[in-house]
Phi, psi and omega in degrees: 000126182295142175271147184273143179286110185289348178276340179286134178291148175269123183261117177231153175262130180292141177261123180260113176217159174239136180255131180242128171250127178225142176219167180274114179291136176078019184298327178297319176295325176299316178298318181296317185278321186257346185090165189294315187292311182289318179299317182297316180301315180294317181297316179298324176294318179297316179297321176300319179296320179295323177290321178297317178300319178301314180291322180300325183258028175056032174270174174234135177280117180281311178198159170235137175226114179057246185260019186240147174234137172244125183226153171242148181228161181299324179206175184292323182297315178292324177298316178299319180296317180296315180297320177296319180293320176301320181293312181298313181298317178299316180296320176293323183288310189278332198245244208251346185225124178241152181236141168243113182211193185294328178285329181227080187284354177225153178217119182258144181230139177171177182286337181295133183297346179275354177294153176299320171242110179277111183280133177259064187220121182294341177273356180273145174277164181300316177244074192289308186198173181215142172247132187230140172256126175226120189057240180249024182240146178246128185236137178257125177246128179257133178237011192273168173280320186271345180085175178229145175259123182244124176245128178249121185061224178263010182288183179285156175285140175246135175272121181247115179229114179057035174214188183231163180210142176284138176256136179216165177055241179217166178170205186215149175233132176232150191255111176077001178205157177299151179304316181295336180288326175210079184300329182290339178275354183281148172260126181266147180225154173214128177266121181252122180265118179282135183228000000 
C-alpha cells in the first residue's frame, strides 16, 4: 500500500449544513395533567407537525426520540424558517388560535384525541362538529348527540343538532349547553374577509 506524503496538504471542501433540534415544551406537564394515553397522542401529533415542517423546507429528519426531532438542512436560513413554522403551528395547535383557510379548509372538534381541537367537555361528543371553508363561505356542521349552541354576533343563540349553519361576522359556539351557561367552555370565532 503506497504511503501518503504527509507534507502535502489535504484538500477538502467544507460541508455547510444546519442541525435543528426541536422538542415539545412542557411535555412532562402534559403527561401529569392529561394522563399517558392522551398526552402521548398529542405529542405524537406535535412531532408529526415538526417532521412535516422539516420536509416542507427540504430538510431531513435524522432521528426522533420521544418528543424530540433532530433534523438537518442545507443552511441556517432554511432551518430557521422551518423552526419558525414549527413554532407557529404548535401555537396554533396547542393554544388559542386556530385557522380555517385555503390551506386548512376543515377543522374538526370533539372529545376524540384525533380531532383538530380535542375538547375537554363531558357534553361534547367524540366527533362533535366540523367547521369547513368552501369558496369564501364558512359552514358549521354538528354531528353530536347533545347539539351545539351557536351565537352569531349579538344575536340569539341557535341550537344546531345534526345540521349545519353558515358562520359569519363573529360569535361563539358551545357544546351541549348555551354559551351563557358556561362561557369559558365556548369556542369564539371571527370570520375575517380579506379585501
